[in-house]
All heavy atoms as atom14 arrays in JSON, in Angstrom:
{
  "sequence": "MLWVDDNLIVSLQADKFYAERPHLTVEIRRPTYREEDNNGKPIDKSPTSSN",
  "atom14_mask": [
    [1, 1, 1, 1, 1, 1, 1, 1, 0, 0, 0, 0, 0, 0],
    [1, 1, 1, 1, 1, 1, 1, 1, 0, 0, 0, 0, 0, 0],
    [1, 1, 1, 1, 1, 1, 1, 1, 1, 1, 1, 1, 1, 1],
    [1, 1, 1, 1, 1, 1, 1, 0, 0, 0, 0, 0, 0, 0],
    [1, 1, 1, 1, 1, 1, 1, 1, 0, 0, 0, 0, 0, 0],
    [1, 1, 1, 1, 1, 1, 1, 1, 0, 0, 0, 0, 0, 0],
    [1, 1, 1, 1, 1, 1, 1, 1, 0, 0, 0, 0, 0, 0],
    [1, 1, 1, 1, 1, 1, 1, 1, 0, 0, 0, 0, 0, 0],
    [1, 1, 1, 1, 1, 1, 1, 1, 0, 0, 0, 0, 0, 0],
    [1, 1, 1, 1, 1, 1, 1, 0, 0, 0, 0, 0, 0, 0],
    [1, 1, 1, 1, 1, 1, 0, 0, 0, 0, 0, 0, 0, 0],
    [1, 1, 1, 1, 1, 1, 1, 1, 0, 0, 0, 0, 0, 0],
    [1, 1, 1, 1, 1, 1, 1, 1, 1, 0, 0, 0, 0, 0],
    [1, 1, 1, 1, 1, 0, 0, 0, 0, 0, 0, 0, 0, 0],
    [1, 1, 1, 1, 1, 1, 1, 1, 0, 0, 0, 0, 0, 0],
    [1, 1, 1, 1, 1, 1, 1, 1, 1, 0, 0, 0, 0, 0],
    [1, 1, 1, 1, 1, 1, 1, 1, 1, 1, 1, 0, 0, 0],
    [1, 1, 1, 1, 1, 1, 1, 1, 1, 1, 1, 1, 0, 0],
    [1, 1, 1, 1, 1, 0, 0, 0, 0, 0, 0, 0, 0, 0],
    [1, 1, 1, 1, 1, 1, 1, 1, 1, 0, 0, 0, 0, 0],
    [1, 1, 1, 1, 1, 1, 1, 1, 1, 1, 1, 0, 0, 0],
    [1, 1, 1, 1, 1, 1, 1, 0, 0, 0, 0, 0, 0, 0],
    [1, 1, 1, 1, 1, 1, 1, 1, 1, 1, 0, 0, 0, 0],
    [1, 1, 1, 1, 1, 1, 1, 1, 0, 0, 0, 0, 0, 0],
    [1, 1, 1, 1, 1, 1, 1, 0, 0, 0, 0, 0, 0, 0],
    [1, 1, 1, 1, 1, 1, 1, 0, 0, 0, 0, 0, 0, 0],
    [1, 1, 1, 1, 1, 1, 1, 1, 1, 0, 0, 0, 0, 0],
    [1, 1, 1, 1, 1, 1, 1, 1, 0, 0, 0, 0, 0, 0],
    [1, 1, 1, 1, 1, 1, 1, 1, 1, 1, 1, 0, 0, 0],
    [1, 1, 1, 1, 1, 1, 1, 1, 1, 1, 1, 0, 0, 0],
    [1, 1, 1, 1, 1, 1, 1, 0, 0, 0, 0, 0, 0, 0],
    [1, 1, 1, 1, 1, 1, 1, 0, 0, 0, 0, 0, 0, 0],
    [1, 1, 1, 1, 1, 1, 1, 1, 1, 1, 1, 1, 0, 0],
    [1, 1, 1, 1, 1, 1, 1, 1, 1, 1, 1, 0, 0, 0],
    [1, 1, 1, 1, 1, 1, 1, 1, 1, 0, 0, 0, 0, 0],
    [1, 1, 1, 1, 1, 1, 1, 1, 1, 0, 0, 0, 0, 0],
    [1, 1, 1, 1, 1, 1, 1, 1, 0, 0, 0, 0, 0, 0],
    [1, 1, 1, 1, 1, 1, 1, 1, 0, 0, 0, 0, 0, 0],
    [1, 1, 1, 1, 1, 1, 1, 1, 0, 0, 0, 0, 0, 0],
    [1, 1, 1, 1, 0, 0, 0, 0, 0, 0, 0, 0, 0, 0],
    [1, 1, 1, 1, 1, 1, 1, 1, 1, 0, 0, 0, 0, 0],
    [1, 1, 1, 1, 1, 1, 1, 0, 0, 0, 0, 0, 0, 0],
    [1, 1, 1, 1, 1, 1, 1, 1, 0, 0, 0, 0, 0, 0],
    [1, 1, 1, 1, 1, 1, 1, 1, 0, 0, 0, 0, 0, 0],
    [1, 1, 1, 1, 1, 1, 1, 1, 1, 0, 0, 0, 0, 0],
    [1, 1, 1, 1, 1, 1, 0, 0, 0, 0, 0, 0, 0, 0],
    [1, 1, 1, 1, 1, 1, 1, 0, 0, 0, 0, 0, 0, 0],
    [1, 1, 1, 1, 1, 1, 1, 0, 0, 0, 0, 0, 0, 0],
    [1, 1, 1, 1, 1, 1, 0, 0, 0, 0, 0, 0, 0, 0],
    [1, 1, 1, 1, 1, 1, 0, 0, 0, 0, 0, 0, 0, 0],
    [1, 1, 1, 1, 1, 1, 1, 1, 0, 0, 0, 0, 0, 0]
  ],
  "atom14_positions": [
    [[53.41, -12.91, -58.21], [53.09, -11.5, -58.19], [51.58, -11.35, -57.96], [50.78, -11.97, -58.64], [53.5, -10.84, -59.51], [53.16, -9.37, -59.51], [53.51, -8.46, -61.04], [55.04, -9.1, -61.58], [0.0, 0.0, 0.0], [0.0, 0.0, 0.0], [0.0, 0.0, 0.0], [0.0, 0.0, 0.0], [0.0, 0.0, 0.0], [0.0, 0.0, 0.0]],
    [[51.22, -10.53, -57.02], [49.81, -10.29, -56.73], [49.25, -9.08, -57.45], [48.09, -9.05, -57.8], [49.6, -10.13, -55.22], [49.94, -11.36, -54.39], [49.83, -11.02, -52.91], [49.04, -12.5, -54.75], [0.0, 0.0, 0.0], [0.0, 0.0, 0.0], [0.0, 0.0, 0.0], [0.0, 0.0, 0.0], [0.0, 0.0, 0.0], [0.0, 0.0, 0.0]],
    [[50.08, -8.06, -57.65], [49.63, -6.84, -58.32], [50.57, -6.49, -59.46], [51.79, -6.48, -59.29], [49.62, -5.65, -57.34], [48.59, -5.77, -56.3], [47.29, -5.39, -56.41], [48.74, -6.3, -54.99], [46.62, -5.66, -55.24], [47.49, -6.22, -54.35], [49.79, -6.85, -54.29], [47.27, -6.66, -53.06], [49.58, -7.29, -53.0], [48.33, -7.19, -52.4]],
    [[49.99, -6.18, -60.6], [50.79, -5.71, -61.73], [51.17, -4.25, -61.5], [52.26, -3.82, -61.82], [49.99, -5.85, -63.04], [50.76, -5.29, -64.22], [49.63, -7.31, -63.29], [0.0, 0.0, 0.0], [0.0, 0.0, 0.0], [0.0, 0.0, 0.0], [0.0, 0.0, 0.0], [0.0, 0.0, 0.0], [0.0, 0.0, 0.0], [0.0, 0.0, 0.0]],
    [[50.25, -3.5, -60.89], [50.43, -2.07, -60.65], [49.94, -1.76, -59.25], [48.79, -2.06, -58.91], [49.63, -1.29, -61.69], [49.77, 0.21, -61.56], [50.45, 0.69, -60.63], [49.18, 0.91, -62.39], [0.0, 0.0, 0.0], [0.0, 0.0, 0.0], [0.0, 0.0, 0.0], [0.0, 0.0, 0.0], [0.0, 0.0, 0.0], [0.0, 0.0, 0.0]],
    [[50.76, -1.15, -58.4], [50.34, -0.88, -57.03], [49.24, 0.18, -56.95], [48.66, 0.39, -55.89], [51.52, -0.52, -56.13], [52.23, 0.75, -56.54], [51.87, 1.35, -57.57], [53.14, 1.16, -55.81], [0.0, 0.0, 0.0], [0.0, 0.0, 0.0], [0.0, 0.0, 0.0], [0.0, 0.0, 0.0], [0.0, 0.0, 0.0], [0.0, 0.0, 0.0]],
    [[48.9, 0.84, -58.06], [47.75, 1.75, -58.06], [46.43, 0.99, -57.9], [45.4, 1.58, -57.62], [47.69, 2.56, -59.36], [48.69, 3.69, -59.35], [48.88, 4.35, -58.33], [49.32, 3.92, -60.48], [0.0, 0.0, 0.0], [0.0, 0.0, 0.0], [0.0, 0.0, 0.0], [0.0, 0.0, 0.0], [0.0, 0.0, 0.0], [0.0, 0.0, 0.0]],
    [[46.46, -0.34, -58.07], [45.26, -1.16, -57.91], [44.92, -1.4, -56.45], [43.82, -1.85, -56.13], [45.45, -2.51, -58.61], [45.71, -2.42, -60.12], [46.04, -3.8, -60.66], [44.5, -1.84, -60.82], [0.0, 0.0, 0.0], [0.0, 0.0, 0.0], [0.0, 0.0, 0.0], [0.0, 0.0, 0.0], [0.0, 0.0, 0.0], [0.0, 0.0, 0.0]],
    [[45.83, -1.09, -55.53], [45.58, -1.3, -54.1], [44.7, -0.16, -53.59], [45.04, 1.01, -53.7], [46.9, -1.35, -53.32], [47.75, -2.51, -53.82], [46.63, -1.47, -51.82], [49.15, -2.52, -53.27], [0.0, 0.0, 0.0], [0.0, 0.0, 0.0], [0.0, 0.0, 0.0], [0.0, 0.0, 0.0], [0.0, 0.0, 0.0], [0.0, 0.0, 0.0]],
    [[43.53, -0.52, -53.06], [42.56, 0.46, -52.58], [42.85, 0.83, -51.13], [42.84, 1.99, -50.76], [41.12, -0.09, -52.71], [40.12, 0.89, -52.14], [40.8, -0.38, -54.16], [0.0, 0.0, 0.0], [0.0, 0.0, 0.0], [0.0, 0.0, 0.0], [0.0, 0.0, 0.0], [0.0, 0.0, 0.0], [0.0, 0.0, 0.0], [0.0, 0.0, 0.0]],
    [[43.09, -0.15, -50.28], [43.38, 0.13, -48.87], [44.15, -1.04, -48.27], [44.17, -2.14, -48.81], [42.09, 0.37, -48.09], [41.34, -0.83, -48.0], [0.0, 0.0, 0.0], [0.0, 0.0, 0.0], [0.0, 0.0, 0.0], [0.0, 0.0, 0.0], [0.0, 0.0, 0.0], [0.0, 0.0, 0.0], [0.0, 0.0, 0.0], [0.0, 0.0, 0.0]],
    [[44.79, -0.77, -47.15], [45.5, -1.78, -46.39], [45.04, -1.7, -44.94], [44.78, -0.62, -44.43], [47.02, -1.54, -46.44], [47.69, -1.6, -47.8], [49.15, -1.18, -47.67], [47.6, -3.0, -48.36], [0.0, 0.0, 0.0], [0.0, 0.0, 0.0], [0.0, 0.0, 0.0], [0.0, 0.0, 0.0], [0.0, 0.0, 0.0], [0.0, 0.0, 0.0]],
    [[44.96, -2.86, -44.29], [44.61, -2.88, -42.87], [45.5, -3.92, -42.21], [45.67, -5.02, -42.73], [43.15, -3.26, -42.67], [42.77, -3.35, -41.22], [41.3, -3.74, -41.02], [40.51, -3.66, -41.93], [40.99, -4.18, -39.83], [0.0, 0.0, 0.0], [0.0, 0.0, 0.0], [0.0, 0.0, 0.0], [0.0, 0.0, 0.0], [0.0, 0.0, 0.0]],
    [[46.07, -3.56, -41.07], [46.92, -4.49, -40.32], [46.45, -4.52, -38.88], [46.18, -3.5, -38.28], [48.37, -4.05, -40.41], [0.0, 0.0, 0.0], [0.0, 0.0, 0.0], [0.0, 0.0, 0.0], [0.0, 0.0, 0.0], [0.0, 0.0, 0.0], [0.0, 0.0, 0.0], [0.0, 0.0, 0.0], [0.0, 0.0, 0.0], [0.0, 0.0, 0.0]],
    [[46.35, -5.71, -38.33], [45.98, -5.91, -36.93], [46.98, -6.88, -36.31], [47.45, -7.8, -36.98], [44.57, -6.5, -36.8], [43.51, -5.59, -37.36], [43.47, -4.42, -36.96], [42.72, -6.05, -38.2], [0.0, 0.0, 0.0], [0.0, 0.0, 0.0], [0.0, 0.0, 0.0], [0.0, 0.0, 0.0], [0.0, 0.0, 0.0], [0.0, 0.0, 0.0]],
    [[47.28, -6.68, -35.05], [48.19, -7.59, -34.35], [47.44, -8.25, -33.21], [46.81, -7.58, -32.4], [49.4, -6.81, -33.8], [50.43, -7.7, -33.17], [51.67, -6.9, -32.81], [52.75, -7.81, -32.28], [54.0, -7.07, -32.03], [0.0, 0.0, 0.0], [0.0, 0.0, 0.0], [0.0, 0.0, 0.0], [0.0, 0.0, 0.0], [0.0, 0.0, 0.0]],
    [[47.51, -9.58, -33.17], [46.88, -10.36, -32.12], [47.93, -11.29, -31.53], [48.79, -11.79, -32.24], [45.73, -11.21, -32.67], [44.64, -10.4, -33.3], [44.61, -10.21, -34.67], [43.65, -9.81, -32.53], [43.61, -9.47, -35.27], [42.65, -9.06, -33.12], [42.64, -8.89, -34.49], [0.0, 0.0, 0.0], [0.0, 0.0, 0.0], [0.0, 0.0, 0.0]],
    [[47.89, -11.52, -30.24], [48.82, -12.41, -29.59], [48.18, -13.79, -29.48], [46.99, -13.92, -29.22], [49.21, -11.88, -28.21], [50.02, -10.61, -28.32], [49.42, -9.37, -28.26], [51.4, -10.67, -28.52], [50.16, -8.2, -28.38], [52.15, -9.51, -28.64], [51.53, -8.28, -28.58], [52.27, -7.15, -28.7], [0.0, 0.0, 0.0], [0.0, 0.0, 0.0]],
    [[49.0, -14.83, -29.69], [48.49, -16.21, -29.65], [49.52, -17.11, -28.99], [50.69, -16.75, -28.86], [48.21, -16.7, -31.07], [0.0, 0.0, 0.0], [0.0, 0.0, 0.0], [0.0, 0.0, 0.0], [0.0, 0.0, 0.0], [0.0, 0.0, 0.0], [0.0, 0.0, 0.0], [0.0, 0.0, 0.0], [0.0, 0.0, 0.0], [0.0, 0.0, 0.0]],
    [[49.06, -18.27, -28.56], [49.95, -19.26, -27.95], [51.03, -19.69, -28.94], [52.19, -19.85, -28.58], [49.15, -20.5, -27.51], [48.21, -20.26, -26.36], [48.94, -20.16, -25.04], [49.97, -20.84, -24.87], [48.48, -19.37, -24.19], [0.0, 0.0, 0.0], [0.0, 0.0, 0.0], [0.0, 0.0, 0.0], [0.0, 0.0, 0.0], [0.0, 0.0, 0.0]],
    [[50.63, -19.9, -30.2], [51.56, -20.33, -31.24], [51.68, -19.22, -32.27], [50.73, -18.95, -33.0], [51.02, -21.61, -31.89], [52.02, -22.35, -32.73], [51.44, -23.67, -33.2], [50.18, -23.44, -33.89], [49.96, -23.74, -35.16], [50.89, -24.29, -35.88], [48.8, -23.5, -35.71], [0.0, 0.0, 0.0], [0.0, 0.0, 0.0], [0.0, 0.0, 0.0]],
    [[52.83, -18.56, -32.36], [52.99, -17.45, -33.31], [52.75, -17.9, -34.76], [53.15, -19.0, -35.15], [54.44, -17.02, -33.13], [54.84, -17.53, -31.8], [54.05, -18.78, -31.59], [0.0, 0.0, 0.0], [0.0, 0.0, 0.0], [0.0, 0.0, 0.0], [0.0, 0.0, 0.0], [0.0, 0.0, 0.0], [0.0, 0.0, 0.0], [0.0, 0.0, 0.0]],
    [[52.07, -17.08, -35.53], [51.82, -17.37, -36.94], [51.44, -16.08, -37.66], [51.18, -15.06, -37.04], [50.72, -18.42, -37.11], [49.38, -17.98, -36.62], [49.03, -17.98, -35.29], [48.31, -17.49, -37.29], [47.8, -17.54, -35.16], [47.33, -17.21, -36.37], [0.0, 0.0, 0.0], [0.0, 0.0, 0.0], [0.0, 0.0, 0.0], [0.0, 0.0, 0.0]],
    [[51.41, -16.15, -38.97], [51.04, -15.01, -39.8], [49.94, -15.46, -40.75], [50.03, -16.51, -41.37], [52.24, -14.53, -40.62], [51.96, -13.46, -41.66], [51.61, -12.14, -40.98], [53.16, -13.29, -42.58], [0.0, 0.0, 0.0], [0.0, 0.0, 0.0], [0.0, 0.0, 0.0], [0.0, 0.0, 0.0], [0.0, 0.0, 0.0], [0.0, 0.0, 0.0]],
    [[48.87, -14.65, -40.84], [47.78, -14.91, -41.78], [47.64, -13.69, -42.67], [47.55, -12.57, -42.17], [46.45, -15.14, -41.02], [46.63, -16.23, -40.11], [45.33, -15.45, -41.98], [0.0, 0.0, 0.0], [0.0, 0.0, 0.0], [0.0, 0.0, 0.0], [0.0, 0.0, 0.0], [0.0, 0.0, 0.0], [0.0, 0.0, 0.0], [0.0, 0.0, 0.0]],
    [[47.61, -13.91, -43.98], [47.43, -12.84, -44.95], [46.15, -13.12, -45.72], [45.98, -14.21, -46.26], [48.62, -12.74, -45.93], [48.39, -11.66, -46.96], [49.91, -12.49, -45.16], [0.0, 0.0, 0.0], [0.0, 0.0, 0.0], [0.0, 0.0, 0.0], [0.0, 0.0, 0.0], [0.0, 0.0, 0.0], [0.0, 0.0, 0.0], [0.0, 0.0, 0.0]],
    [[45.25, -12.15, -45.75], [43.98, -12.31, -46.47], [43.89, -11.2, -47.52], [44.05, -10.02, -47.21], [42.82, -12.19, -45.49], [41.47, -12.37, -46.13], [40.35, -12.31, -45.1], [40.54, -12.8, -43.97], [39.31, -11.76, -45.44], [0.0, 0.0, 0.0], [0.0, 0.0, 0.0], [0.0, 0.0, 0.0], [0.0, 0.0, 0.0], [0.0, 0.0, 0.0]],
    [[43.65, -11.6, -48.76], [43.52, -10.64, -49.86], [42.13, -10.8, -50.44], [41.71, -11.91, -50.79], [44.59, -10.89, -50.93], [45.98, -10.74, -50.32], [44.39, -9.95, -52.11], [47.1, -11.16, -51.21], [0.0, 0.0, 0.0], [0.0, 0.0, 0.0], [0.0, 0.0, 0.0], [0.0, 0.0, 0.0], [0.0, 0.0, 0.0], [0.0, 0.0, 0.0]],
    [[41.39, -9.69, -50.51], [40.01, -9.73, -51.03], [39.84, -8.68, -52.11], [40.48, -7.63, -52.09], [39.01, -9.44, -49.91], [38.97, -10.52, -48.87], [37.91, -10.24, -47.85], [38.45, -9.26, -46.89], [37.72, -8.57, -46.06], [36.42, -8.69, -46.05], [38.27, -7.73, -45.21], [0.0, 0.0, 0.0], [0.0, 0.0, 0.0], [0.0, 0.0, 0.0]],
    [[38.93, -8.96, -53.03], [38.56, -7.97, -54.04], [37.69, -6.92, -53.37], [36.9, -7.23, -52.49], [37.75, -8.61, -55.15], [38.52, -9.58, -56.0], [37.6, -10.15, -57.07], [38.27, -11.12, -57.86], [38.93, -10.84, -58.98], [39.01, -9.61, -59.41], [39.53, -11.78, -59.66], [0.0, 0.0, 0.0], [0.0, 0.0, 0.0], [0.0, 0.0, 0.0]],
    [[37.8, -5.68, -53.8], [36.91, -4.65, -53.23], [35.48, -4.88, -53.68], [35.24, -5.44, -54.75], [37.45, -3.34, -53.79], [38.2, -3.73, -55.0], [38.71, -5.13, -54.77], [0.0, 0.0, 0.0], [0.0, 0.0, 0.0], [0.0, 0.0, 0.0], [0.0, 0.0, 0.0], [0.0, 0.0, 0.0], [0.0, 0.0, 0.0], [0.0, 0.0, 0.0]],
    [[34.53, -4.47, -52.85], [33.12, -4.54, -53.24], [32.62, -3.12, -53.41], [33.06, -2.2, -52.73], [32.27, -5.27, -52.19], [32.43, -4.62, -50.94], [32.68, -6.72, -52.07], [0.0, 0.0, 0.0], [0.0, 0.0, 0.0], [0.0, 0.0, 0.0], [0.0, 0.0, 0.0], [0.0, 0.0, 0.0], [0.0, 0.0, 0.0], [0.0, 0.0, 0.0]],
    [[31.73, -2.95, -54.35], [31.16, -1.64, -54.64], [29.68, -1.72, -54.34], [28.97, -2.51, -54.94], [31.39, -1.27, -56.11], [32.84, -1.36, -56.48], [33.36, -2.5, -57.05], [33.69, -0.3, -56.23], [34.7, -2.58, -57.36], [35.03, -0.37, -56.54], [35.53, -1.52, -57.12], [36.85, -1.6, -57.42], [0.0, 0.0, 0.0], [0.0, 0.0, 0.0]],
    [[29.2, -0.93, -53.39], [27.79, -0.99, -53.01], [27.07, 0.29, -53.42], [27.52, 1.38, -53.14], [27.64, -1.22, -51.52], [28.12, -2.58, -51.09], [28.0, -2.75, -49.61], [26.65, -2.58, -49.16], [25.83, -3.58, -48.81], [26.26, -4.8, -48.86], [24.63, -3.33, -48.38], [0.0, 0.0, 0.0], [0.0, 0.0, 0.0], [0.0, 0.0, 0.0]],
    [[25.97, 0.11, -54.11], [25.1, 1.22, -54.47], [23.71, 0.87, -53.99], [23.42, -0.27, -53.67], [25.1, 1.43, -55.99], [26.43, 1.88, -56.54], [26.37, 2.1, -58.05], [25.26, 2.14, -58.61], [27.44, 2.21, -58.65], [0.0, 0.0, 0.0], [0.0, 0.0, 0.0], [0.0, 0.0, 0.0], [0.0, 0.0, 0.0], [0.0, 0.0, 0.0]],
    [[22.83, 1.86, -53.94], [21.46, 1.62, -53.51], [20.51, 1.83, -54.68], [20.74, 2.67, -55.54], [21.09, 2.58, -52.38], [21.88, 2.35, -51.12], [21.51, 3.31, -50.02], [20.73, 4.24, -50.28], [21.99, 3.12, -48.89], [0.0, 0.0, 0.0], [0.0, 0.0, 0.0], [0.0, 0.0, 0.0], [0.0, 0.0, 0.0], [0.0, 0.0, 0.0]],
    [[19.42, 1.02, -54.68], [18.4, 1.22, -55.7], [17.47, 2.35, -55.25], [17.73, 3.02, -54.25], [17.63, -0.08, -55.98], [16.82, -0.57, -54.78], [16.66, 0.19, -53.8], [16.33, -1.72, -54.83], [0.0, 0.0, 0.0], [0.0, 0.0, 0.0], [0.0, 0.0, 0.0], [0.0, 0.0, 0.0], [0.0, 0.0, 0.0], [0.0, 0.0, 0.0]],
    [[16.4, 2.6, -55.96], [15.48, 3.7, -55.65], [14.81, 3.56, -54.28], [14.35, 4.55, -53.72], [14.42, 3.82, -56.73], [15.0, 4.27, -58.05], [16.06, 4.89, -58.08], [14.34, 3.95, -59.14], [0.0, 0.0, 0.0], [0.0, 0.0, 0.0], [0.0, 0.0, 0.0], [0.0, 0.0, 0.0], [0.0, 0.0, 0.0], [0.0, 0.0, 0.0]],
    [[14.74, 2.35, -53.75], [14.11, 2.11, -52.45], [15.13, 2.07, -51.31], [14.78, 1.73, -50.19], [13.31, 0.8, -52.48], [12.19, 0.85, -53.48], [11.52, 1.87, -53.62], [11.99, -0.23, -54.22], [0.0, 0.0, 0.0], [0.0, 0.0, 0.0], [0.0, 0.0, 0.0], [0.0, 0.0, 0.0], [0.0, 0.0, 0.0], [0.0, 0.0, 0.0]],
    [[16.38, 2.39, -51.58], [17.4, 2.37, -50.55], [17.99, 1.0, -50.28], [18.76, 0.82, -49.36], [0.0, 0.0, 0.0], [0.0, 0.0, 0.0], [0.0, 0.0, 0.0], [0.0, 0.0, 0.0], [0.0, 0.0, 0.0], [0.0, 0.0, 0.0], [0.0, 0.0, 0.0], [0.0, 0.0, 0.0], [0.0, 0.0, 0.0], [0.0, 0.0, 0.0]],
    [[17.61, -0.01, -51.08], [18.12, -1.36, -50.91], [19.51, -1.46, -51.55], [19.7, -1.02, -52.68], [17.17, -2.37, -51.57], [17.61, -3.8, -51.43], [16.61, -4.72, -52.09], [17.12, -6.15, -52.05], [16.27, -7.06, -52.81], [0.0, 0.0, 0.0], [0.0, 0.0, 0.0], [0.0, 0.0, 0.0], [0.0, 0.0, 0.0], [0.0, 0.0, 0.0]],
    [[20.51, -2.03, -50.83], [21.86, -2.13, -51.4], [21.88, -3.0, -52.66], [21.19, -4.01, -52.74], [22.67, -2.79, -50.3], [21.88, -2.61, -49.05], [20.44, -2.55, -49.48], [0.0, 0.0, 0.0], [0.0, 0.0, 0.0], [0.0, 0.0, 0.0], [0.0, 0.0, 0.0], [0.0, 0.0, 0.0], [0.0, 0.0, 0.0], [0.0, 0.0, 0.0]],
    [[22.65, -2.56, -53.65], [22.89, -3.33, -54.88], [24.35, -3.74, -54.87], [25.23, -2.88, -54.73], [22.59, -2.48, -56.13], [21.14, -2.01, -56.14], [22.92, -3.26, -57.4], [20.85, -1.01, -57.25], [0.0, 0.0, 0.0], [0.0, 0.0, 0.0], [0.0, 0.0, 0.0], [0.0, 0.0, 0.0], [0.0, 0.0, 0.0], [0.0, 0.0, 0.0]],
    [[24.62, -5.03, -55.0], [26.0, -5.51, -55.01], [26.62, -5.22, -56.38], [26.16, -5.72, -57.39], [26.04, -7.0, -54.72], [27.45, -7.55, -54.65], [28.41, -6.75, -54.62], [27.6, -8.78, -54.64], [0.0, 0.0, 0.0], [0.0, 0.0, 0.0], [0.0, 0.0, 0.0], [0.0, 0.0, 0.0], [0.0, 0.0, 0.0], [0.0, 0.0, 0.0]],
    [[27.67, -4.42, -56.39], [28.37, -4.08, -57.63], [29.78, -4.63, -57.62], [30.69, -4.06, -58.2], [28.42, -2.55, -57.82], [27.09, -1.92, -58.07], [26.62, -2.27, -59.47], [25.37, -1.47, -59.8], [24.88, -1.73, -61.11], [0.0, 0.0, 0.0], [0.0, 0.0, 0.0], [0.0, 0.0, 0.0], [0.0, 0.0, 0.0], [0.0, 0.0, 0.0]],
    [[30.0, -5.77, -56.92], [31.34, -6.33, -56.87], [31.73, -6.81, -58.26], [30.88, -7.12, -59.08], [31.4, -7.49, -55.86], [30.53, -8.51, -56.25], [0.0, 0.0, 0.0], [0.0, 0.0, 0.0], [0.0, 0.0, 0.0], [0.0, 0.0, 0.0], [0.0, 0.0, 0.0], [0.0, 0.0, 0.0], [0.0, 0.0, 0.0], [0.0, 0.0, 0.0]],
    [[33.03, -6.9, -58.54], [33.48, -7.29, -59.87], [32.99, -8.66, -60.32], [32.86, -8.91, -61.49], [35.01, -7.3, -59.74], [35.29, -6.41, -58.59], [34.11, -6.54, -57.67], [0.0, 0.0, 0.0], [0.0, 0.0, 0.0], [0.0, 0.0, 0.0], [0.0, 0.0, 0.0], [0.0, 0.0, 0.0], [0.0, 0.0, 0.0], [0.0, 0.0, 0.0]],
    [[32.65, -9.56, -59.37], [32.18, -10.89, -59.74], [30.67, -10.98, -59.79], [30.12, -12.01, -60.08], [32.71, -11.94, -58.74], [32.27, -11.57, -57.42], [34.23, -12.01, -58.79], [0.0, 0.0, 0.0], [0.0, 0.0, 0.0], [0.0, 0.0, 0.0], [0.0, 0.0, 0.0], [0.0, 0.0, 0.0], [0.0, 0.0, 0.0], [0.0, 0.0, 0.0]],
    [[29.98, -9.89, -59.51], [28.52, -9.87, -59.5], [27.98, -9.9, -60.92], [28.57, -9.36, -61.84], [28.01, -8.62, -58.78], [26.61, -8.53, -58.91], [0.0, 0.0, 0.0], [0.0, 0.0, 0.0], [0.0, 0.0, 0.0], [0.0, 0.0, 0.0], [0.0, 0.0, 0.0], [0.0, 0.0, 0.0], [0.0, 0.0, 0.0], [0.0, 0.0, 0.0]],
    [[26.81, -10.52, -61.11], [26.18, -10.55, -62.43], [25.26, -9.37, -62.65], [24.6, -9.28, -63.66], [25.42, -11.86, -62.6], [24.41, -11.96, -61.62], [0.0, 0.0, 0.0], [0.0, 0.0, 0.0], [0.0, 0.0, 0.0], [0.0, 0.0, 0.0], [0.0, 0.0, 0.0], [0.0, 0.0, 0.0], [0.0, 0.0, 0.0], [0.0, 0.0, 0.0]],
    [[25.15, -8.43, -61.67], [24.27, -7.24, -61.82], [24.82, -6.26, -62.8], [25.92, -5.95, -62.91], [24.09, -6.54, -60.47], [23.24, -7.35, -59.54], [22.51, -8.24, -59.96], [23.36, -7.07, -58.27], [0.0, 0.0, 0.0], [0.0, 0.0, 0.0], [0.0, 0.0, 0.0], [0.0, 0.0, 0.0], [0.0, 0.0, 0.0], [0.0, 0.0, 0.0]]
  ]
}
């Protein structure tokens, strides 16, 4: 099981590409949260960040 609650899904994206050898690739990533400091510099607020 990947999700306990489907409310945790923020977005989905699907792309189709043609290849010589058919295959399926599934990539699951944690969302990242970006904020800016007083100088406009991005601050990483991802769940694994130590900020």
